[in-house]
DSSP file (Angstrom, degrees, kcal/mol; ACC not computed):
  #  RESIDUE AA STRUCTURE BP1 BP2  ACC     N-H-->O    O-->H-N    N-H-->O    O-->H-N    TCO  KAPPA ALPHA  PHI   PSI    X-CA   Y-CA   Z-CA
    1    1 A M              0   0    0      0, 0.0     2,-0.0     0, 0.0     0, 0.0   0.000 360.0 360.0 360.0 132.0  -20.2   -2.2   14.4
    2    2 A S     >  -     0   0    0      1,-0.1     4,-1.8     4,-0.0     3,-0.2  -0.326 360.0-115.1 -75.7 157.5  -20.2   -1.7   10.7
    3    3 A N  H  > S+     0   0    0      1,-0.2     4,-2.4     2,-0.2     5,-0.2   0.809 113.6  57.3 -66.3 -29.1  -17.5   -3.2    8.5
    4    4 A G  H  > S+     0   0    0      2,-0.2     4,-2.4     1,-0.2    -1,-0.2   0.927 107.1  48.0 -67.6 -41.1  -16.2    0.2    7.5
    5    5 A I  H  > S+     0   0    0      2,-0.2     4,-2.2     1,-0.2    -2,-0.2   0.902 113.0  47.5 -63.7 -40.0  -15.5    1.2   11.1
    6    6 A L  H  X S+     0   0    0     -4,-1.8     4,-2.3     2,-0.2    -1,-0.2   0.902 111.4  50.8 -68.5 -40.0  -13.8   -2.1   11.8
    7    7 A L  H  X S+     0   0    0     -4,-2.4     4,-2.3     2,-0.2    -2,-0.2   0.908 110.1  51.1 -62.1 -43.5  -11.7   -1.8    8.6
    8    8 A A  H  X S+     0   0    0     -4,-2.4     4,-2.5     2,-0.2     5,-0.2   0.926 110.5  48.1 -62.0 -46.2  -10.7    1.8    9.7
    9    9 A L  H  X S+     0   0    0     -4,-2.2     4,-2.4     1,-0.2    -1,-0.2   0.914 111.2  50.1 -65.6 -40.5   -9.6    0.6   13.2
   10   10 A I  H  X S+     0   0    0     -4,-2.3     4,-2.7     2,-0.2    -1,-0.2   0.896 110.7  50.2 -60.3 -41.3   -7.6   -2.2   11.6
   11   11 A A  H  X S+     0   0    0     -4,-2.3     4,-1.8     2,-0.2    -2,-0.2   0.906 110.6  48.8 -64.3 -42.8   -5.9    0.3    9.3
   12   12 A Y  H  X S+     0   0    0     -4,-2.5     4,-2.5     2,-0.2     5,-0.2   0.923 111.9  50.3 -64.9 -43.5   -5.0    2.7   12.2
   13   13 A A  H  X S+     0   0    0     -4,-2.4     4,-2.8     1,-0.2     5,-0.2   0.966 112.6  45.9 -58.0 -53.8   -3.6   -0.3   14.2
   14   14 A S  H  X S+     0   0    0     -4,-2.7     4,-2.1     1,-0.2    -1,-0.2   0.815 110.8  51.4 -66.1 -29.4   -1.5   -1.5   11.3
   15   15 A Y  H  X S+     0   0    0     -4,-1.8     4,-2.3     2,-0.2    -1,-0.2   0.921 112.3  47.5 -70.1 -43.9   -0.2    2.0   10.5
   16   16 A S  H  X S+     0   0    0     -4,-2.5     4,-2.2     1,-0.2    -2,-0.2   0.904 113.1  49.3 -65.7 -37.4    0.8    2.5   14.2
   17   17 A F  H  X S+     0   0    0     -4,-2.8     4,-2.2     2,-0.2    -1,-0.2   0.922 112.4  45.6 -62.5 -44.9    2.5   -0.9   14.3
   18   18 A S  H  X S+     0   0    0     -4,-2.1     4,-2.3     1,-0.2    -2,-0.2   0.853 111.5  53.7 -68.4 -34.1    4.4   -0.3   11.1
   19   19 A D  H  X S+     0   0    0     -4,-2.3     4,-2.2     2,-0.2    -1,-0.2   0.941 109.8  47.3 -63.9 -47.9    5.4    3.2   12.3
   20   20 A A  H  X S+     0   0    0     -4,-2.2     4,-1.8     1,-0.2    -2,-0.2   0.899 112.7  49.8 -65.3 -40.2    6.8    1.8   15.6
   21   21 A V  H  X S+     0   0    0     -4,-2.2     4,-1.8     2,-0.2    -1,-0.2   0.900 110.1  48.7 -62.5 -42.4    8.7   -1.0   13.7
   22   22 A I  H  X S+     0   0    0     -4,-2.3     4,-0.6     1,-0.2    -2,-0.2   0.913 112.6  49.5 -70.4 -37.5   10.3    1.4   11.3
   23   23 A K  H  < S+     0   0    0     -4,-2.2     4,-0.3     1,-0.2    -1,-0.2   0.833 110.4  49.8 -67.2 -31.6   11.4    3.7   14.1
   24   24 A S  H  < S+     0   0    0     -4,-1.8     3,-0.4    -5,-0.2    -1,-0.2   0.824 114.6  43.6 -75.5 -30.4   12.8    0.9   16.0
   25   25 A L  H >X S+     0   0    0     -4,-1.8     4,-2.0     1,-0.2     3,-1.3   0.516  86.4  98.1 -91.8  -0.4   14.8   -0.3   12.9
   26   26 A G  T 3< S+     0   0    0     -4,-0.6    -1,-0.2     1,-0.3    -2,-0.1   0.781  83.1  46.5 -60.1 -28.3   15.9    3.2   11.9
   27   27 A G  T 34 S+     0   0    0     -3,-0.4    -1,-0.3    -4,-0.3    -2,-0.1   0.669 116.1  44.8 -86.0 -16.2   19.4    2.9   13.6
   28   28 A Q  T <4 S+     0   0    0     -3,-1.3     2,-0.3    -4,-0.1    -2,-0.2   0.764 113.3  37.3-102.3 -33.1   20.2   -0.6   12.2
   29   29 A F  S  < S-     0   0    0     -4,-2.0     2,-0.1     1,-0.1    -1,-0.1  -0.799  80.8-107.8-124.0 163.2   19.1   -0.4    8.5
   30   30 A T     >  -     0   0    0     -2,-0.3     4,-2.0     1,-0.1     5,-0.2  -0.366  36.9-104.9 -81.4 167.7   19.3    2.3    5.8
   31   31 A V  H  > S+     0   0    0      1,-0.2     4,-2.2     2,-0.2     5,-0.1   0.862 119.5  53.4 -57.3 -40.3   16.2    4.1    4.5
   32   32 A F  H  > S+     0   0    0      2,-0.2     4,-2.5     1,-0.2    -1,-0.2   0.857 107.4  49.9 -71.8 -35.5   16.2    2.2    1.3
   33   33 A E  H  > S+     0   0    0      2,-0.2     4,-2.6     1,-0.2     5,-0.2   0.927 112.2  49.0 -65.3 -41.4   16.2   -1.2    3.1
   34   34 A I  H  X S+     0   0    0     -4,-2.0     4,-2.1     1,-0.2    -2,-0.2   0.896 112.4  46.8 -62.6 -40.6   13.4   -0.2    5.3
   35   35 A G  H  X S+     0   0    0     -4,-2.2     4,-1.9    -5,-0.2     5,-0.2   0.888 112.3  51.1 -71.8 -35.5   11.3    1.1    2.4
   36   36 A F  H  X S+     0   0    0     -4,-2.5     4,-2.4     1,-0.2    -2,-0.2   0.973 113.8  42.9 -66.4 -48.3   12.0   -2.1    0.4
   37   37 A F  H  X S+     0   0    0     -4,-2.6     4,-2.6     1,-0.2     5,-0.2   0.855 112.4  51.6 -64.8 -35.6   11.0   -4.5    3.1
   38   38 A S  H  X S+     0   0    0     -4,-2.1     4,-1.7    -5,-0.2    -1,-0.2   0.877 112.9  46.4 -70.1 -33.7    7.9   -2.5    4.2
   39   39 A T  H  X S+     0   0    0     -4,-1.9     4,-2.2     2,-0.2    -2,-0.2   0.866 111.6  53.4 -68.7 -39.5    6.7   -2.5    0.5
   40   40 A L  H  X S+     0   0    0     -4,-2.4     4,-0.5    -5,-0.2    -2,-0.2   0.942 112.4  42.0 -60.7 -50.1    7.5   -6.2    0.2
   41   41 A F  H >< S+     0   0    0     -4,-2.6     3,-0.5     1,-0.2     4,-0.5   0.837 114.4  51.1 -69.9 -33.4    5.4   -7.1    3.2
   42   42 A A  H >< S+     0   0    0     -4,-1.7     3,-1.1    -5,-0.2     4,-0.2   0.865 104.0  59.9 -69.1 -34.2    2.6   -4.7    2.3
   43   43 A G  H >< S+     0   0    0     -4,-2.2     3,-0.8     1,-0.2     4,-0.4   0.646  88.9  72.7 -68.1 -15.4    2.5   -6.2   -1.1
   44   44 A C  G X< S+     0   0    0     -3,-0.5     3,-0.9    -4,-0.5    -1,-0.2   0.822  89.2  59.6 -66.3 -30.8    1.8   -9.7    0.3
   45   45 A F  G X  S+     0   0    0     -3,-1.1     3,-1.2    -4,-0.5     4,-0.4   0.608  84.3  83.7 -74.9 -10.4   -1.8   -8.6    1.1
   46   46 A L  G X> S+     0   0    0     -3,-0.8     3,-1.3     1,-0.3     4,-0.7   0.852  81.0  62.1 -57.0 -36.7   -2.3   -7.8   -2.6
   47   47 A F  G <4 S+     0   0    0     -3,-0.9    -1,-0.3    -4,-0.4     3,-0.2   0.729  98.9  55.2 -65.5 -19.8   -3.1  -11.4   -3.2
   48   48 A F  G <4 S+     0   0    0     -3,-1.2    -1,-0.3    -4,-0.2    -2,-0.2   0.580  99.5  61.3 -91.0 -10.0   -6.2  -11.3   -0.9
   49   49 A T  T <4 S+     0   0    0     -3,-1.3     2,-0.3    -4,-0.4    -1,-0.2   0.677  83.1  87.9 -85.5 -21.0   -7.7   -8.3   -2.7
   50   50 A K  S  < S-     0   0    0     -4,-0.7     2,-0.1    -3,-0.2     6,-0.1  -0.570  76.6-131.1 -80.2 132.0   -8.2  -10.0   -6.1
   51   51 A S    >   -     0   0    0     -2,-0.3     3,-1.2     1,-0.1    -2,-0.1  -0.507  22.8-110.1 -81.8 164.1  -11.5  -11.9   -6.5
   52   52 A G  T 3  S+     0   0    0      1,-0.3    -1,-0.1    -2,-0.1    -2,-0.0   0.756 113.2  49.1 -59.4 -33.8  -11.4  -15.5   -7.8
   53   53 A D  T 3  S+     0   0    0      2,-0.1     2,-0.3     0, 0.0    -1,-0.3   0.436  92.9  95.5 -92.8  -0.1  -13.0  -14.9  -11.1
   54   54 A E    <   -     0   0    0     -3,-1.2     2,-0.2     4,-0.0    -4,-0.0  -0.726  69.0-135.2 -96.0 142.7  -10.7  -11.9  -12.0
   55   55 A R     >  -     0   0    0     -2,-0.3     4,-1.9     1,-0.1    -4,-0.1  -0.565  19.2-120.6 -93.4 159.1   -7.7  -12.4  -14.0
   56   56 A W  H  > S+     0   0    0      1,-0.2     4,-1.3     2,-0.2     5,-0.2   0.854 113.9  57.1 -69.7 -30.7   -4.3  -10.6  -13.0
   57   57 A R  H  > S+     0   0    0      1,-0.2     4,-0.6     2,-0.2    -1,-0.2   0.911 110.7  43.5 -66.9 -38.4   -4.2   -8.7  -16.2
   58   58 A D  H  4 S+     0   0    0      1,-0.2     3,-0.2     2,-0.2    -2,-0.2   0.796 107.0  62.3 -71.2 -28.9   -7.6   -7.3  -15.5
   59   59 A F  H  < S+     0   0    0     -4,-1.9    -1,-0.2     1,-0.2    -2,-0.2   0.853 106.9  42.6 -64.9 -35.2   -6.7   -6.6  -11.9
   60   60 A W  H  < S+     0   0    0     -4,-1.3     2,-0.3    -3,-0.2    -1,-0.2   0.621  91.8 103.1 -89.7 -15.6   -3.9   -4.2  -12.8
   61   61 A R     <  -     0   0    0     -4,-0.6     2,-0.2    -3,-0.2    -3,-0.0  -0.517  65.9-140.5 -73.9 127.5   -6.0   -2.4  -15.6
   62   62 A T        -     0   0    0     -2,-0.3    -2,-0.1     1,-0.1    -1,-0.1  -0.545   9.2-141.1 -86.9 156.6   -7.3    0.9  -14.4
   63   63 A K  S    S+     0   0    0      1,-0.3    -1,-0.1    -2,-0.2     3,-0.1   0.743  99.4  32.5 -83.9 -24.9  -10.7    2.4  -15.2
   64   64 A R    >>  +     0   0    0      1,-0.1     4,-1.0     2,-0.0     3,-0.5  -0.776  63.8 170.0-134.8  86.8   -9.5    5.9  -15.8
   65   65 A P  H 3> S+     0   0    0      0, 0.0     4,-2.2     0, 0.0     5,-0.2   0.820  77.8  62.8 -69.5 -27.1   -5.9    5.8  -17.2
   66   66 A W  H 3> S+     0   0    0      1,-0.2     4,-2.0     2,-0.2     5,-0.1   0.828  99.7  53.3 -66.2 -29.5   -6.1    9.5  -17.9
   67   67 A A  H <> S+     0   0    0     -3,-0.5     4,-2.1     2,-0.2    -1,-0.2   0.862 107.9  51.1 -68.3 -36.5   -6.4   10.2  -14.2
   68   68 A V  H  X S+     0   0    0     -4,-1.0     4,-1.9     2,-0.2    -2,-0.2   0.897 111.1  47.1 -68.2 -40.7   -3.3    8.2  -13.5
   69   69 A Q  H  X S+     0   0    0     -4,-2.2     4,-2.5     2,-0.2    -2,-0.2   0.900 110.0  54.0 -72.4 -37.4   -1.3   10.1  -16.2
   70   70 A A  H  X S+     0   0    0     -4,-2.0     4,-2.4     1,-0.2    -2,-0.2   0.910 109.1  49.3 -58.4 -44.3   -2.6   13.4  -14.8
   71   71 A R  H  X S+     0   0    0     -4,-2.1     4,-2.0     2,-0.2    -1,-0.2   0.869 109.7  50.4 -65.7 -36.8   -1.3   12.4  -11.4
   72   72 A A  H  X S+     0   0    0     -4,-1.9     4,-2.0     2,-0.2     5,-0.2   0.931 111.2  47.9 -64.8 -46.5    2.0   11.5  -12.7
   73   73 A L  H  X S+     0   0    0     -4,-2.5     4,-2.4     1,-0.2    -2,-0.2   0.888 110.3  52.8 -59.9 -39.0    2.4   14.7  -14.5
   74   74 A A  H  X S+     0   0    0     -4,-2.4     4,-1.7     1,-0.2    -1,-0.2   0.883 108.9  50.7 -63.0 -37.6    1.3   16.6  -11.4
   75   75 A G  H  < S+     0   0    0     -4,-2.0    -2,-0.2     1,-0.2    -1,-0.2   0.873 112.1  45.6 -69.8 -34.4    4.0   14.8   -9.4
   76   76 A I  H  < S+     0   0    0     -4,-2.0    -2,-0.2     1,-0.2    -1,-0.2   0.861 112.7  51.4 -73.6 -36.3    6.7   15.6  -12.0
   77   77 A A  H  <        0   0    0     -4,-2.4    -2,-0.2     1,-0.2    -1,-0.2   0.821 360.0 360.0 -71.3 -28.5    5.6   19.3  -12.2
   78   78 A S     <        0   0    0     -4,-1.7    -1,-0.2    -5,-0.1    -2,-0.2   0.435 360.0 360.0 -81.4 360.0    5.6   19.8   -8.4
């Protein structure tokens, strides 16, 4: 099995798991609390995506900043 298929299966499973957890917590917490904690836990995996020889400043730098600005403007316009 190739790495891409395995990664896709892991992504599908994690999405299903997070969807079930969010639906089970929906009656106990507000939408903002659920959004905050799901973003916080998802951000923990960010540390595993950076290579060892890369600096954090370079990790956040985009290769096409104009595309990011165009997406932001499209989001504001819609």
